C-alpha positions in Angstrom: -5.2 -9.9 24.7 -5.2 -13.0 22.4 -4.2 -16.3 22.8 -2.4 -18.3 20.4 -5.4 -20.8 20.3 -7.7 -18.0 19.0 -7.4 -18.5 15.4 -8.3 -22.4 13.6 -6.4 -22.1 10.1 -4.3 -24.7 9.4 -0.7 -24.7 10.0 2.3 -26.5 8.4 5.3 -26.6 9.5 7.1 -23.7 9.2 9.2 -23.1 6.1 8.2 -26.6 4.8 7.1 -26.6 1.2 6.6 -30.6 1.3 3.9 -29.7 3.8 2.1 -27.8 2.1 -1.4 -29.6 1.3 -2.9 -29.6 -2.5 -5.3 -26.3 -1.3 -2.4 -24.4 -0.1 -0.1 -25.2 -3.6 -3.0 -24.0 -5.5 -3.5 -21.0 -3.4 0.5 -20.1 -4.2 -0.6 -19.9 -8.1 -2.8 -16.8 -7.0 -1.0 -13.9 -8.3 0.3 -11.3 -5.8 -1.4 -7.7 -7.0 1.1 -5.0 -6.2 1.2 -1.2 -6.9 3.0 -1.0 -10.2 0.6 -3.6 -11.6 -2.6 -1.6 -11.1 -0.8 1.6 -11.6 0.5 0.6 -15.4 -2.6 -1.9 -15.7 -3.5 0.0 -18.8 0.1 1.0 -20.4 2.0 -0.6 -23.1 4.8 1.4 -22.7 6.4 4.7 -21.7 8.7 6.8 -22.8 11.8 6.9 -21.4 11.9 10.3 -20.5 8.4 10.4 -19.7 7.3 12.6 -15.7 6.2 9.2 -14.0 3.9 10.1 -11.4 1.5 7.4 -11.6 2.8 4.8 -9.2 3.8 6.6 -5.9 7.6 5.9 -6.4 10.2 8.0 -4.9 12.1 9.2 -7.5 14.7 10.1 -5.7 15.1 6.5 -5.8 17.9 4.6 -2.8 19.9 7.0 -0.5 23.6 7.1 -1.0 23.9 4.7 1.4 21.8 2.0 0.1 23.2 2.0 -3.5 27.2 1.8 -2.1 26.2 -1.2 0.1 24.1 -2.7 -3.0 27.3 -2.6 -5.2 29.3 -3.8 -2.6 27.3 -7.0 -2.1 26.5 -7.9 -5.6 30.0 -10.5 -5.7 28.5 -12.3 -3.3 25.2 -12.5 -5.6 26.0 -16.4 -5.5 24.8 -17.3 -2.6 21.0 -17.2 -0.5 20.5 -14.6 1.8 19.7 -16.1 5.3 22.2 -14.3 7.5 21.6 -10.9 5.8 18.0 -11.3 6.4 18.6 -11.9 9.7 20.5 -8.7 10.2 18.2 -7.1 8.5 15.1 -8.2 11.1 17.4 -7.7 13.9 17.9 -3.9 12.9 13.8 -3.3 12.5 13.5 -4.5 15.7 15.8 -2.5 17.6 14.6 0.4 15.4 10.9 -0.6 16.7 11.4 -2.0 20.1 10.0 -5.0 18.9 11.3 -8.6 19.4 12.8 -10.0 16.5 10.7 -12.7 16.7 7.6 -10.0 16.0 8.9 -9.2 12.3 9.7 -10.8 9.4 10.6 -9.2 6.0 9.8 -10.0 2.8 10.2 -8.5 -1.2 7.8 -5.6 -0.8 5.0 -5.6 1.2 2.2 -6.8 -2.0 3.5 -10.5 -0.3 2.5 -10.7 3.7 -0.7 -7.9 2.2 -2.0 -11.3 0.0 -0.6 -13.7 2.6 -2.9 -12.0 5.2 -5.7 -12.1 3.1 -4.9 -15.7 1.8 -5.3 -17.3 5.6 -7.4 -15.2 7.2 -10.5 -14.7 4.6 -12.4 -17.6 3.2 -16.1 -17.7 1.8 -17.6 -17.4 5.4 -15.2 -14.3 6.4 -15.3 -11.1 5.1 -12.5 -8.8 3.6 -13.3 -5.5 4.8 -11.4 -2.1 3.4 -12.8 1.7 2.6 -14.1 2.9 -0.4 -11.6 4.4 -2.2 -9.3 2.1 -1.3 -5.9 0.0 -1.8 -7.1 -2.4 -4.2 -5.0 -5.2 -3.8 -6.2 -6.5 -1.0 -9.9 -7.0 -2.6 -8.4 -9.4 -5.4 -6.4 -11.4 -3.3 -9.9 -12.0 -1.4 -11.6 -12.6 -4.6 -9.3 -15.2 -5.4 -9.9 -17.1 -2.2 -13.9 -16.3 -2.8 -14.1 -14.0 0.2 -16.7 -11.2 0.0 -15.2 -7.4 -0.4 -16.9 -5.4 2.0 -15.9 -1.8 0.5 -17.1 0.9 3.2 -17.2 4.7 2.1 -14.9 6.5 4.0 -15.9 9.8 6.2 -16.5 13.6 4.9 -12.5 13.6 5.9 -11.8 10.9 4.1 -10.8 8.9 7.5 -12.0 4.9 7.4 -15.0 4.9 8.7 -13.9 2.0 11.4 -17.8 1.7 13.2 -19.4 1.4 9.4 -16.8 -1.1 9.1 -17.7 -3.4 12.3 -21.2 -3.1 11.4 -20.9 -4.0 8.0 -19.2 -6.8 8.5 -19.8 -8.8 11.7 -18.1 -11.9 9.6 -15.3 -9.9 9.0 -11.2 -11.8 8.6 -9.6 -9.0 8.0 -10.4 -5.6 8.3 -7.8 -3.5 6.4 -6.9 0.2 7.5 -4.2 2.0 4.8 -3.3 5.4 7.0 -2.7 7.6 5.2 -4.6 6.3 2.6 -4.0 5.2 -0.7 -5.4 6.8 -2.5 -6.6 9.5 -0.7 -3.6 10.0 1.7 -5.7 11.3 4.5 -5.2 9.6 8.1 -7.5 7.1 9.9 -6.8 8.3 13.8 -4.5 5.8 16.5 -7.4 6.0 18.5 -10.7 4.6 16.2 -8.0 2.2 15.2 -7.8 1.2 18.9 -11.5 1.0 18.4 -11.6 -1.0 15.9 -9.2 -3.4 17.5 -11.4 -3.2 20.5 -14.6 -4.0 19.1 -14.3 -6.7 16.0 -15.1 -10.2 16.3 -12.7 -12.1 18.2 -11.6 -14.8 15.7 -11.0 -11.4 12.8 -7.4 -9.2 12.2 -6.8 -6.1 11.3 -4.3 -5.3 8.9 -2.8 -1.5 9.0 -1.0 -0.7 5.9 1.9 1.6 6.9 3.6 2.2 3.6 3.4 5.8 4.0 3.8 6.8 7.5 7.0 8.0 7.1 5.7 11.2 5.1 3.6 12.1 8.2 3.9 13.1 12.2 1.3 10.6 13.2 2.1 8.0 15.3 2.5 4.3 14.4 0.4 1.1 15.5 2.9 -0.7 16.8 2.3 0.2 20.5 -0.3 -2.3 19.6 1.7 -4.9 18.2 3.7 -4.7 21.5 1.1 -5.1 23.3 -0.2 -8.1 21.8 -3.2 -7.1 20.3 -4.3 -9.0 17.2 -3.0 -6.6 14.6 -0.6 -7.3 11.6 1.5 -3.8 10.3 2.9 -3.5 7.3 5.6 -1.4 6.4 7.6 -0.9 2.9 10.9 0.1 1.7 9.5 1.5 -2.0 8.3 4.7 -0.6 10.2 6.8 1.4 13.3 4.9 1.6 13.2 4.7 -2.8 13.8 2.0 -2.7 10.7 0.2 -5.1 12.1 -1.5 -7.6 14.9 -3.6 -5.0 11.8 -5.0 -3.4 11.9 -5.0 0.2 9.3 -4.4 2.9 8.5 -6.1 6.6 5.6 -7.4 8.6 4.8 -6.4 11.9 2.8 -8.9 14.7 2.5 -11.9 17.2 4.9 -14.6 16.7 1.8 -17.1 16.4 0.3 -14.8 13.6 3.2 -14.4 11.8 3.8 -17.7 11.5 0.5 -18.3 9.9 1.6 -16.4 7.3 4.9 -18.3 6.8 3.2 -21.1 6.6 0.8 -20.4 4.2 3.7 -19.6 1.5 7.0 -21.5 3.1 10.1 -19.5 2.6 11.5 -17.1 0.4 15.1 -16.1 0.2 15.6 -12.2 -0.1 17.6 -10.2 -2.5 20.8 -9.2 -1.2 21.0 -6.2 -2.7 17.6 -4.9 -1.0 18.6 -6.7 2.6 21.6 -4.6 2.7 20.3 -1.4 1.2 17.3 -1.5 3.8 19.8 -1.8 6.7 21.7 0.5 5.5 18.6 2.8 4.7 17.6 2.2 8.6 21.2 3.5 10.3 21.0 6.7 8.5 19.3 9.4 11.2 18.5 11.7 8.7 17.3 10.1 5.9 13.7 10.2 7.0 13.4 13.5 8.2 15.7 14.6 5.0 13.0 13.3 2.3 9.8 13.6 4.6 11.2 17.4 4.1 11.2 17.9 0.9 8.3 16.0 -0.3 6.6 17.7 2.3 8.1 21.2 0.5 7.5 20.1 -3.2 4.0 19.2 -2.3 2.7 22.3 -0.2 4.5 24.1 -3.7 1.8 21.9 -5.4 -1.0 22.7 -3.3 -0.5 26.5 -3.5 -0.4 26.3 -7.1 -3.4 24.5 -7.1 -5.3 26.8 -5.2 -4.3 30.0 -7.0 -5.3 28.6 -10.1 -8.1 27.3 -8.2 -8.0 23.4 -9.2 -9.8 21.2 -6.0 -7.7 18.5 -5.0 -7.8 16.0 -1.6 -5.1 17.8 0.7 -2.5 14.8 1.4 -0.6 13.8 4.3 1.4 11.4 1.9 3.0 11.7 -1.2 0.5 11.5 -3.5 -3.1 12.9 -4.1 -6.3 12.7 -5.4 -7.0 15.6 -8.2 -10.7 16.8 -9.2 -10.8 16.3 -13.0 -14.0 18.1 -13.2 -15.6 16.0 -16.3 -14.4 12.2 -16.8 -10.7 11.2 -15.2 -10.1 8.7 -18.1 -10.2 11.5 -20.7 -7.8 14.0 -19.1 -5.2 10.7 -18.3 -5.0 10.5 -21.5 -4.7 14.3 -22.5 -1.6 14.3 -20.0 0.1 11.4 -21.3 0.1 13.0 -25.2 2.1 15.6 -23.3 4.5 12.7 -22.1 3.2 13.4 -18.0 1.8 10.0 -16.8 -0.7 10.5 -13.7 -2.4 7.8 -12.0 -5.5 6.1 -12.4 -9.4 6.4 -11.1 -11.5 4.7 -8.5 -14.7 3.9 -9.3 -16.1 5.6 -6.7 -14.6 8.6 -7.2 -14.7 8.9 -11.3 -14.0 12.3 -11.7 -10.6 12.2 -9.8 -7.4 11.0 -10.2 -4.1 10.2 -8.1 -1.1 12.0 -8.7 2.3 10.9 -7.1 4.8 14.0 -6.0 7.7 13.9 -8.1 10.7 16.2 -8.2 10.1 19.8 -8.5 11.5 20.6 -11.7 8.9 17.0 -12.6 5.8 19.0 -11.2 6.5 22.3 -13.0 5.8 20.0 -16.0 3.1 18.9 -14.3 1.4 22.2 -14.0 2.5 23.2 -17.3 0.6 20.4 -18.8 -2.2 20.3 -16.4 -2.7 24.2 -17.5 -3.0 22.7 -20.6 -5.5 20.2 -20.5 -8.3 21.8 -18.5 -7.6 24.9 -20.8 -9.0 22.8 -23.8 -5.5 23.5 -25.0 -4.5 19.4 -25.4 -7.3 16.7 -25.1 -8.3 13.3 -25.3 -11.0 11.2 -26.6 -13.7 11.7 -23.8 -16.3 8.7 -22.9 -19.5 8.1 -21.5 -19.7 9.6 -18.2 -19.6 6.9 -15.3 -23.2 6.9 -13.5 -22.5 8.8 -9.8 -25.0 8.4 -7.4 -24.9 5.6 -4.1 -24.6 2.4 -7.2 -21.7 3.6 -8.3 -19.9 2.8 -5.0 -21.7 -1.1 -5.4 -19.4 -1.2 -8.9 -17.5 -4.4 -9.1 -13.8 -4.5 -9.7 -13.0 -7.3 -12.5 -15.6 -9.6 -11.3 -15.3 -9.0 -7.2 -18.2 -9.7 -5.2 -18.7 -6.7 -3.2 -21.0 -5.3 -0.9 -21.5 -2.1 -0.2 
């Protein structure tokens, strides 16, 4: 078990903006990259009646109890939210079997992801991630001058933890997203344990469980309970349908959480998000019911794809990667012509696009549009095909230093 003296990261006084160094203040100016920023980077405007299955949002929105709680608290919007923050932290701790000192809440999980990378990565300490993988941390790493080490996933699209360890003995952060964004595939608990036990002693394993509730895989919060050098991210943006309300959490040893808090100071949480999140957690039927709905629609879409011989990567989440059989940008643009907006492209997989699971009617519209594009009934201009092969894995992301 690690001790509180294992990390040599500067620690300004807790929740004190005034004591932040000039370097840290400059770091605060760096943009925090989020899923909607990445999903909508190419879009200028989207019609209100569009089928938007490009940003892994939950089309069901907040639950009834969450909406009622948010509406009821609006009258108190003139006050900050300390007491409501404490309520949410206590509820999360009770549900996960943690101490309140092991829980922090944020306006979404993007902030603690950003802060973890900024605190534990540097020009001397690399950021290690899967390829393909969620990109936000790579931008954060580049902002602090850290090398980005992108390691190809395994044949089953799991994180290759042994290759990650071998690729970066100087690692500051190992980022594991399970189910993985964009593939929706799992990395086993045993593999994550192996990574934790064999990593450099001054590094952090950051496990993003944004989509964990859509599958049956076990959480790694037990590693937090065991005092390991693990931080676990959770968000209310996905299965809870609160992407627009902004609420997330990070679990870890108190010492590690204080490093994040000291880096960025304390921000008041949106009171609507706090009460909606707390109400959602207390609704025992919400997660299993939404998990069932997502799985039902997802299985129906996969069955349709199978019948029509369209290739895809089977997923355990609320999205999947779909083979376009051609440069994906042209297909994405052709789908948009039909008012159906699907996801973006990962450089290592230039002929795939990510598709979010929407409602059953939305996925019917997706299927109609997809068939038209695949049969050539609807087209868009086709750009040059990106180079394939192993060199494609080394393609930089907006100037980020990448080591493959």
